[in-house]
C-alpha positions as CSV (number, residue, x, y, z in Angstrom):
1,X,-14.3,-4.2,-1.9
2,X,-11.1,-2.2,-1.3
3,X,-11.0,-1.5,2.5
4,X,-8.8,1.6,1.8
5,X,-12.1,3.2,0.8
6,X,-12.8,3.4,4.6
7,X,-9.9,5.7,5.1
8,X,-10.4,7.7,1.9
9,X,-14.1,7.8,1.1
10,X,-14.6,10.3,-1.8
11,X,-10.9,10.3,-2.3
12,X,-8.7,9.1,-5.2
13,X,-5.0,8.2,-4.9
14,X,-3.9,10.5,-7.6
15,X,-0.1,11.0,-7.4
16,X,1.1,14.6,-7.5
17,X,4.4,15.0,-9.3
18,X,5.8,17.8,-7.1
19,X,5.7,15.5,-4.1
20,X,9.3,16.2,-3.1
21,X,8.8,19.9,-2.7
22,X,8.9,21.3,0.8
23,X,7.4,24.6,-0.1
24,X,3.6,24.9,-0.8
25,X,2.5,25.0,-4.4
26,X,-0.3,27.3,-3.3
27,X,-0.7,29.1,0.1
28,X,-2.7,27.2,2.6
29,X,-5.1,28.9,5.0
30,X,-4.4,28.5,8.7
31,X,-7.8,26.8,9.0
32,X,-8.1,24.1,6.4
33,X,-11.6,23.1,7.4
34,X,-13.5,25.5,5.1
35,X,-11.5,24.2,2.2
36,X,-12.3,20.6,3.1
37,X,-16.0,21.5,3.2
38,X,-15.7,22.9,-0.4
39,X,-14.2,19.6,-1.4
40,X,-17.0,17.7,0.4
41,X,-19.6,19.7,-1.5
42,X,-18.1,18.8,-4.8
43,X,-17.7,15.1,-3.8
44,X,-21.3,14.9,-2.6
45,X,-22.6,15.8,-6.0
46,X,-20.5,12.9,-7.5
47,X,-21.5,10.5,-4.8
48,X,-25.3,11.0,-4.9
49,X,-25.2,10.4,-8.6
50,X,-23.9,6.9,-7.8
51,X,-26.5,6.0,-5.2
52,X,-28.6,3.1,-6.3
53,X,-32.4,2.8,-6.2
54,X,-32.0,0.5,-3.2
55,X,-30.2,3.2,-1.3
56,X,-26.7,1.7,-1.5
57,X,-23.6,2.1,-3.6
58,X,-21.6,-0.2,-5.9
59,X,-17.9,-0.7,-6.0
60,X,-15.9,-0.1,-9.2
61,X,-16.9,-3.6,-10.4
62,X,-20.6,-2.9,-10.0
63,X,-20.8,-5.1,-7.0
64,X,-22.8,-3.9,-3.9
65,X,-20.4,-2.4,-1.3
66,X,-21.4,-2.0,2.3
67,X,-18.3,0.0,3.1
68,X,-18.8,2.4,0.2
69,X,-22.4,2.9,1.3
70,X,-21.3,3.5,4.9
71,X,-18.7,6.0,3.8
72,X,-21.2,7.8,1.6
73,X,-23.7,8.1,4.5
74,X,-20.9,9.5,6.7
75,X,-20.0,12.1,4.1
76,X,-23.7,13.1,3.6
77,X,-24.1,13.4,7.3
78,X,-21.2,15.9,7.4
79,X,-22.6,17.9,4.6
80,X,-26.1,18.0,6.1
81,X,-24.9,19.1,9.5
82,X,-22.1,21.5,8.5
83,X,-23.4,25.1,8.3
84,X,-20.6,25.9,5.9
85,X,-21.8,23.3,3.4
86,X,-24.0,24.1,0.4
87,X,-26.0,21.1,1.5
88,X,-26.7,22.2,5.0
89,X,-30.2,21.0,6.1
90,X,-31.0,20.2,2.5
91,X,-34.2,18.1,2.4
92,X,-33.2,16.2,-0.7
93,X,-30.0,15.2,0.9
94,X,-31.7,14.0,4.1
95,X,-34.0,11.8,2.0
96,X,-30.9,10.2,0.5
97,X,-29.5,9.7,4.0
98,X,-32.6,7.9,5.1
99,X,-32.4,5.6,2.1
100,X,-28.8,4.8,2.8
101,X,-29.5,4.1,6.5
102,X,-32.4,1.8,5.5
103,X,-30.1,0.0,3.0
104,X,-27.5,-0.7,5.7
105,X,-30.1,-2.1,8.1
106,X,-31.5,-4.2,5.2
107,X,-28.2,-5.8,4.2
108,X,-27.1,-6.4,7.8
109,X,-27.2,-10.1,8.5
110,X,-29.4,-11.5,11.3
111,X,-26.3,-12.1,13.5
112,X,-25.3,-8.4,13.1
113,X,-22.5,-9.0,10.7
114,X,-22.2,-7.6,7.1
115,X,-21.0,-9.3,4.0
116,X,-18.2,-8.2,1.7
117,X,-19.6,-9.7,-1.5
118,X,-16.2,-9.9,-3.1
119,X,-14.6,-12.1,-0.4
120,X,-16.0,-12.4,3.2
121,X,-19.5,-13.5,4.1
122,X,-21.1,-13.0,7.5
123,X,-17.8,-11.2,8.3
124,X,-17.0,-9.8,11.7
125,X,-13.9,-8.0,10.4
126,X,-15.8,-6.3,7.6
127,X,-18.5,-5.4,10.2
128,X,-15.7,-3.7,12.2
129,X,-14.6,-1.7,9.2
130,X,-18.1,-0.5,8.6
131,X,-18.6,0.4,12.3
132,X,-15.4,2.5,12.2
133,X,-16.6,4.2,9.0
134,X,-20.0,5.1,10.6
135,X,-18.7,5.8,14.1
136,X,-17.8,9.5,13.5
137,X,-21.1,10.2,11.9
138,X,-23.0,8.5,14.7
139,X,-21.1,10.5,17.3
140,X,-21.7,13.8,15.4
141,X,-25.4,13.0,14.9
142,X,-25.8,12.4,18.6
143,X,-23.9,15.5,19.7
144,X,-25.7,17.8,17.3
145,X,-29.1,16.4,18.3
146,X,-30.7,17.8,15.1
147,X,-34.4,17.3,14.9
148,X,-34.3,16.5,11.2
149,X,-31.8,13.7,11.6
150,X,-33.4,11.9,14.6
151,X,-34.7,9.1,12.3
152,X,-31.3,8.6,10.6
153,X,-29.6,8.6,13.9
154,X,-31.9,6.0,15.4
155,X,-31.3,3.7,12.4
156,X,-27.6,4.2,12.5
157,X,-27.3,3.5,16.2
158,X,-29.5,0.4,15.7
159,X,-27.1,-0.8,13.0
160,X,-24.1,-0.2,15.3
161,X,-25.7,-1.9,18.3
162,X,-26.4,-5.0,16.3
163,X,-22.9,-4.9,14.8
164,X,-21.4,-4.5,18.3
165,X,-23.2,-7.7,19.4
166,X,-21.6,-9.6,16.5
167,X,-18.1,-8.3,17.4
168,X,-18.4,-9.4,21.0
169,X,-17.9,-13.0,19.9
170,X,-17.0,-12.8,16.2
171,X,-13.7,-14.0,14.8
172,X,-11.0,-12.6,12.5
173,X,-8.7,-13.6,9.6
174,X,-5.6,-11.5,9.7
175,X,-3.4,-9.7,12.4
176,X,-4.7,-6.2,11.8
177,X,-8.3,-7.5,12.2
178,X,-7.7,-7.8,16.0
179,X,-7.1,-4.0,16.2
180,X,-9.9,-3.1,13.8
181,X,-12.4,-5.2,15.8
182,X,-11.1,-3.7,19.1
183,X,-11.4,-0.1,17.8
184,X,-14.9,-0.8,16.5
185,X,-15.9,-2.2,19.9
186,X,-14.4,1.0,21.5
187,X,-16.6,3.0,19.2
188,X,-19.7,1.0,20.2
189,X,-18.7,1.5,23.9
190,X,-18.5,5.2,23.4
191,X,-22.0,5.3,22.1
192,X,-23.5,2.8,24.5
193,X,-21.2,1.7,27.3
194,X,-21.2,-2.1,27.9
195,X,-18.6,-4.0,29.9
196,X,-18.8,-6.8,27.4
197,X,-17.2,-4.6,24.8
198,X,-14.3,-3.8,27.1
199,X,-13.8,-7.4,28.0
200,X,-13.6,-8.4,24.4
201,X,-11.1,-5.6,23.7
202,X,-8.9,-6.9,26.5
203,X,-9.0,-10.4,25.0
204,X,-7.5,-9.1,21.8
205,X,-5.0,-6.7,23.3
206,X,-3.8,-9.4,25.7
207,X,-2.2,-11.2,22.7
208,X,0.5,-8.5,22.5
209,X,1.3,-6.0,19.8
210,X,2.8,-7.1,16.5
211,X,5.1,-4.0,16.0
212,X,8.7,-4.9,15.5
213,X,11.9,-3.1,16.4
214,X,11.9,-1.4,12.9
215,X,8.5,0.1,13.4
216,X,6.6,-2.3,11.2
217,X,3.5,-4.3,12.0
218,X,3.5,-8.0,11.2
219,X,2.0,-7.6,7.8
220,X,4.4,-4.9,6.8
221,X,1.6,-3.5,4.6
222,X,2.9,0.1,4.3
223,X,0.2,0.8,1.6
224,X,-2.8,-0.4,3.5
225,X,-2.8,-2.3,6.7
226,X,-0.1,-0.3,8.6
227,X,-2.5,2.6,8.2
228,X,-5.4,0.5,9.3
229,X,-3.6,-0.5,12.4
230,X,-2.4,3.1,13.1
231,X,-6.0,4.3,12.8
232,X,-7.3,1.6,15.1
233,X,-4.7,2.3,17.8
234,X,-5.3,6.0,17.7
235,X,-9.0,5.4,18.1
236,X,-8.4,3.0,21.0
237,X,-6.0,5.4,22.8
238,X,-8.4,8.3,22.4
239,X,-11.7,6.6,23.2
240,X,-10.4,4.5,26.1
241,X,-8.1,7.1,27.5
242,X,-5.1,4.8,27.1
243,X,-2.3,7.1,26.0
244,X,0.3,4.3,26.0
245,X,-1.4,2.9,22.8
246,X,-0.3,6.1,20.9
247,X,3.2,4.7,21.0
248,X,2.3,2.1,18.4
249,X,1.1,4.4,15.6
250,X,3.7,7.0,16.6
251,X,6.6,4.5,16.0
252,X,5.1,3.2,12.8
253,X,4.5,6.7,11.4
254,X,8.1,7.7,12.2
255,X,9.3,4.7,10.3
256,X,7.0,5.5,7.3
257,X,8.7,8.9,7.0
258,X,11.6,6.9,5.5
259,X,9.2,5.1,3.1
260,X,8.0,8.2,1.4
261,X,9.0,8.4,-2.2
262,X,9.5,11.7,-4.1
263,X,6.4,11.3,-6.3
264,X,3.7,11.2,-3.6
265,X,3.9,7.4,-3.1
266,X,4.8,5.1,-0.3
267,X,7.3,2.3,-0.8
268,X,5.3,-0.9,-0.6
269,X,8.0,-3.4,-1.5
270,X,8.1,-5.1,1.9
271,X,4.4,-5.7,2.2
272,X,3.0,-9.2,2.8
273,X,-0.4,-8.2,1.6
274,X,-2.1,-7.3,-1.7
275,X,-0.6,-3.7,-1.7
276,X,2.9,-5.1,-2.4
277,X,4.5,-3.2,-5.3
278,X,1.4,-1.1,-5.9
279,X,1.4,2.7,-6.2
280,X,-0.2,4.0,-3.1
281,X,-0.5,7.7,-2.3
282,X,0.4,9.1,1.1
283,X,-3.0,10.7,1.0
284,X,-4.4,7.6,2.8
285,X,-2.4,8.5,5.9
286,X,-3.9,12.0,6.3
287,X,-6.1,11.2,9.3
288,X,-3.2,9.6,11.2
289,X,-0.7,12.4,10.4
290,X,-3.1,15.3,11.0
291,X,-4.2,13.9,14.4
292,X,-0.8,12.9,15.7
293,X,0.7,16.1,14.5
294,X,-1.8,18.0,16.7
295,X,-1.6,15.5,19.6
296,X,2.2,15.2,19.8
297,X,2.9,18.7,18.4
298,X,5.2,16.9,16.0
299,X,6.6,19.2,13.2
300,X,7.5,16.4,10.9
301,X,4.0,14.8,11.1
302,X,2.7,18.3,10.5
303,X,4.7,18.6,7.3
304,X,3.2,15.4,6.0
305,X,-0.3,16.5,6.8
306,X,0.3,19.9,5.1
307,X,1.9,18.2,2.1
308,X,-1.2,16.1,1.6
309,X,-3.4,19.2,2.0
310,X,-1.4,21.1,-0.6
311,X,-1.6,18.4,-3.2
312,X,-4.9,16.6,-2.5
313,X,-7.5,19.1,-1.3
314,X,-10.0,18.3,-4.1
315,X,-10.1,14.6,-3.0
316,X,-10.3,15.1,0.8
317,X,-14.0,16.0,1.4
318,X,-14.5,12.7,3.3
319,X,-12.4,14.1,6.2
320,X,-14.9,16.8,7.2
321,X,-16.7,14.4,9.5
322,X,-13.4,13.9,11.4
323,X,-13.0,17.7,12.0
324,X,-16.6,17.8,13.2
325,X,-16.1,15.0,15.7
326,X,-12.8,16.2,16.9
327,X,-12.8,20.1,16.8
328,X,-9.2,20.2,18.0
329,X,-8.2,19.1,14.5
330,X,-8.9,22.7,13.4
331,X,-6.3,24.0,15.8
332,X,-3.1,25.3,14.1
333,X,-0.5,22.6,13.6
334,X,3.0,23.0,15.0
335,X,5.6,24.6,12.9
336,X,6.7,22.3,10.1
337,X,10.0,20.5,10.3
338,X,11.6,19.0,7.2
339,X,10.5,15.5,6.1
340,X,13.6,13.3,5.7
341,X,14.8,13.4,2.1
342,X,18.5,12.6,2.1
343,X,19.4,9.3,3.6
344,X,20.2,5.6,3.2
345,X,18.0,3.5,5.5
346,X,18.7,-0.2,5.9
347,X,16.1,-2.4,7.6
348,X,17.6,-5.8,8.2
349,X,14.5,-7.5,9.5
350,X,12.6,-6.4,6.4
351,X,15.6,-7.0,4.1
352,X,15.0,-3.6,2.6
353,X,17.0,-0.5,1.8
354,X,15.6,2.9,0.8
355,X,18.0,5.5,-0.7
356,X,16.5,9.0,-0.9
357,X,18.3,12.0,-2.4
358,X,15.7,14.6,-2.8
359,X,13.7,13.9,-5.9
360,X,15.8,10.8,-6.5
361,X,14.9,7.5,-4.8
362,X,16.0,3.8,-5.1
363,X,15.0,0.7,-3.2
364,X,16.7,-2.6,-2.7
365,X,14.8,-5.7,-1.6
366,X,16.4,-9.0,-0.5
367,X,14.9,-12.4,-1.2
368,X,12.7,-11.1,-4.0
369,X,12.7,-11.3,-7.8
370,X,12.0,-7.5,-7.9
371,X,15.2,-6.6,-6.1
372,X,15.7,-3.0,-7.3
373,X,13.7,0.1,-8.3
374,X,14.7,3.6,-9.1
375,X,12.9,6.9,-9.8
376,X,13.5,10.5,-10.2
377,X,10.3,12.6,-9.7
378,X,7.7,11.0,-11.8
379,X,10.0,9.0,-14.1
380,X,9.9,5.5,-12.5
381,X,11.8,2.3,-13.0
382,X,9.4,0.0,-11.3
383,X,11.6,-3.0,-11.1
384,X,14.9,-4.7,-12.2
385,X,15.0,-8.5,-12.5
386,X,17.6,-10.9,-13.7
387,X,16.9,-14.4,-15.1
388,X,19.1,-17.2,-16.4
389,X,18.0,-20.2,-18.4
390,X,19.5,-22.6,-15.9
391,X,17.4,-25.8,-15.4
392,X,14.2,-23.7,-15.5
393,X,14.8,-22.1,-12.1
394,X,17.2,-19.3,-12.7
395,X,15.1,-16.3,-11.7
396,X,17.5,-14.3,-9.5
397,X,16.8,-13.5,-5.9
398,X,18.9,-13.7,-2.9
399,X,19.5,-12.5,0.7
400,X,20.6,-8.9,1.2
401,X,23.9,-8.0,2.9
402,X,25.6,-4.7,3.5
403,X,29.1,-4.4,2.0
404,X,31.6,-1.6,2.0
405,X,30.0,1.3,0.1
406,X,26.8,-0.6,-0.8
407,X,24.8,-3.8,-0.7
408,X,25.1,-7.3,-2.1
409,X,22.6,-10.0,-3.1
410,X,23.7,-13.4,-4.1
411,X,22.3,-16.7,-5.3
412,X,23.9,-20.2,-5.8
413,X,22.1,-22.8,-7.8
414,X,23.0,-26.5,-8.4
415,X,22.2,-28.4,-11.5
416,X,22.2,-32.2,-11.6
417,X,20.6,-35.4,-13.1
418,X,19.1,-38.6,-11.6
419,X,20.6,-42.1,-11.7
420,X,18.6,-45.3,-12.1
421,X,16.7,-46.6,-9.0
422,X,18.6,-49.1,-6.9
423,X,17.2,-52.7,-7.1
424,X,15.5,-52.5,-3.7
425,X,13.7,-49.3,-4.7
426,X,12.2,-50.7,-7.9
427,X,8.8,-52.3,-8.5
428,X,6.6,-50.2,-6.2
429,X,7.6,-47.1,-8.1
430,X,7.2,-48.0,-11.8
431,X,5.1,-44.8,-12.4
432,X,7.8,-42.1,-12.8
433,X,5.7,-39.2,-11.5
434,X,5.0,-41.2,-8.3
435,X,8.6,-42.2,-7.7
436,X,10.1,-40.1,-4.8
437,X,13.1,-38.4,-6.2
438,X,14.8,-38.7,-2.9
439,X,15.3,-42.4,-3.8
440,X,17.4,-41.6,-6.8
441,X,21.1,-40.8,-6.7
442,X,22.1,-37.5,-8.1
443,X,25.0,-37.0,-10.6
444,X,26.4,-34.7,-13.3
445,X,26.5,-31.7,-10.9
446,X,27.1,-28.1,-12.1
447,X,26.9,-24.8,-10.3
448,X,25.7,-21.3,-11.2
449,X,26.7,-18.5,-8.9
450,X,25.1,-15.1,-9.3
451,X,25.5,-11.8,-7.4
452,X,24.4,-8.2,-7.7
453,X,26.3,-5.4,-5.9
454,X,24.5,-2.1,-5.7
455,X,26.3,1.2,-4.9
456,X,25.5,4.8,-5.1
457,X,27.2,6.8,-7.9
458,X,26.8,10.5,-8.8
459,X,23.1,11.0,-9.8
460,X,22.1,7.5,-9.1
461,X,23.1,3.9,-8.5
462,X,25.3,1.3,-10.2
463,X,24.4,-2.4,-10.3
464,X,27.3,-4.8,-10.9
465,X,26.1,-8.2,-12.1
466,X,28.5,-11.2,-11.8
467,X,27.2,-14.6,-13.1
468,X,29.5,-17.5,-13.6
469,X,30.0,-21.3,-13.0
470,X,28.6,-22.7,-16.3
471,X,29.4,-21.1,-19.6
472,X,26.9,-20.1,-22.3
473,X,23.8,-19.9,-20.1
474,X,21.4,-17.3,-21.6
475,X,20.9,-14.3,-19.3
476,X,18.2,-11.6,-19.5
477,X,18.1,-8.4,-17.4
478,X,14.6,-7.0,-17.3
479,X,14.0,-3.3,-16.6
480,X,10.3,-2.4,-16.2
481,X,9.2,1.2,-16.6
482,X,6.0,2.8,-15.5
483,X,3.9,3.3,-18.7
484,X,3.1,6.6,-20.3
485,X,6.5,8.0,-20.9
486,X,8.9,8.5,-23.9
487,X,11.6,5.9,-24.4
488,X,14.8,6.7,-26.4
489,X,18.0,4.8,-27.2
490,X,19.5,2.0,-29.3
491,X,16.3,-0.2,-29.1
492,X,15.1,-3.1,-31.1
493,X,11.8,-5.0,-30.9
494,X,12.2,-8.8,-30.7
495,X,10.2,-10.8,-33.2
496,X,6.8,-11.9,-32.0
497,X,7.2,-9.8,-28.8
498,X,4.4,-8.2,-27.0
499,X,3.9,-4.5,-27.3
500,X,6.2,-2.3,-25.2
501,X,9.0,-4.9,-25.2
502,X,12.5,-3.7,-26.3
503,X,16.1,-4.9,-26.5
504,X,18.7,-2.4,-25.5
505,X,22.0,-2.4,-27.4
506,X,24.9,-0.1,-27.0
507,X,24.8,3.0,-24.8
508,X,22.1,4.2,-22.5
509,X,18.3,4.3,-22.8
510,X,16.5,7.4,-21.6
511,X,13.0,7.4,-20.2
512,X,11.0,10.6,-19.8
513,X,7.8,10.8,-17.8
514,X,6.0,13.6,-15.9
515,X,8.7,16.1,-16.6
516,X,11.6,13.9,-15.3
517,X,14.1,11.7,-17.0
518,X,16.1,8.6,-16.0
519,X,18.9,6.9,-17.9
520,X,20.1,3.3,-17.6
521,X,22.8,1.3,-19.3
522,X,25.1,0.7,-21.0
523,X,23.1,-2.0,-22.7
524,X,24.2,-5.3,-24.2
525,X,22.4,-7.4,-26.7
526,X,23.7,-11.0,-27.0
527,X,20.5,-12.7,-28.1
528,X,16.8,-11.9,-28.4
529,X,15.3,-14.3,-26.0
530,X,13.5,-12.3,-23.3
531,X,11.1,-14.8,-21.7
532,X,13.6,-17.4,-20.6
533,X,12.5,-20.8,-19.5
534,X,11.9,-20.7,-15.8
535,X,11.7,-16.9,-15.7
536,X,8.8,-15.1,-14.2
537,X,6.3,-13.7,-16.7
538,X,7.2,-10.1,-17.6
539,X,5.7,-7.4,-15.5
540,X,3.1,-5.0,-16.8
541,X,4.5,-1.7,-18.2
542,X,7.3,-0.9,-20.6
543,X,9.9,-3.7,-20.6
544,X,13.5,-3.1,-21.7
545,X,15.8,-6.2,-21.8
546,X,19.6,-6.5,-21.9
547,X,20.7,-10.0,-22.9
548,X,23.9,-12.1,-22.9
549,X,25.6,-15.3,-21.9
550,X,27.6,-16.5,-19.0
551,X,30.2,-15.8,-17.8
552,X,28.8,-12.3,-17.4
553,X,30.2,-9.4,-15.5
554,X,28.4,-6.2,-16.3
555,X,27.8,-2.8,-14.6
556,X,24.5,-1.1,-15.3
557,X,23.9,2.4,-14.1
558,X,20.6,4.1,-13.3
559,X,20.8,7.8,-13.3
560,X,18.7,10.9,-12.9
561,X,19.3,13.3,-15.7
562,X,18.4,17.0,-16.3
């Protein structure tokens, strides 16, 4: 189960290629709500076709998903109660809502928890995610007090009450779960005030907040759990009337303005979670940016919200329930202010650099094998990696340091061999694998020193590789491209190589995708060994290698071309 479904039910993270544009592709109405309802109506048709005979929904792997079922019920509630919807007071839809509510009660465990069948069983955190997904629907059902939905409302509130009981004492796994559980308890308290909910919230909040000086939560999960935490704190601040809690999402969302890439995506390089290096659309942050743009009258947040609306309206029907619960979301947003698109931002704590020049973007990441990426519009170099066949451990990574005009990563490796055991260490260690290597004297030392310096040049970046210390060590530079484009240049296919693997010789390679082009080179081809011993397996996508031997000093440019 992908918990991002909670924040994007009936949405898909399709990346729009005109993401860097500041002007709307199509005019947007002052009131976006009617357009969202149209998207909701289209999504409802797709959703009800996926409802199972038992009333629930499956995930993409055909595994029962409680969060998907909760999200679908929430969307159906919005469509049934919105006079603007084609499904307003539709009897057939109400029958499906009843079935969905019955399903949720049926799969709820006796202790009030739910199970995520892909990972967590009898899970308080997953229960909290489901409570948050259902909370707006429950609040709207109660406020509308529609005769036709009384049965659904009673079932939904029964589910939430039982879930709240589980959350009063239930545990967690990860840092963000504290805030998700707290927000879910705040929702339960809104519906049925109970001092036990508030006491449990205070227990979690008393641990202190895991937002660092750079505006990142502990997990640094820019693609998933930053947004989860932002949403939780917004809910806590709003429902508990604790405005100081808005400071947390506000600071994180300000930071995330500098993680926006020009092709609709968020840089996820620094994540400590499963979204690391994945393509995640800014669409998932719509609730946060729309609400905080209104709440703070923040023009930059308004620009993000309007950008999402311009590019993702067909996927945003699941947000109608939010506008129904919080009518103020329909108020005009403040005048847009430009989203940052021309900067070099260095985050020392995260060991991360993002360079943004309009449609062009580059990232540098310290202490990671995937230390560089580059893109122009939709043409994406997903990663650059370097490996040396040096004692089976020569995959390059190193700490990140600023230098004059750029940044530097460096790595120093030692090679050595072991001497015979001393007499006093023999006997008890006759089995070689069981012999502690610390007992053996080392000898025959050698050293391999590697560095990469990265500087901006006109239209892109230049990487200068310098590897020396031991001669004739095979080196392979791997450039991974997002699949689907057209690759041109002096390219050869190594014998017995996998598909989409190439060696670059003289000159530059050009990669064209989604109407944009990037070039990289000049290439060098000293040998045809790409999967060096000790190197990480090649990444998915189109792989272009440049190969040689130490000592190696080589500049490789990555350029946006028209």
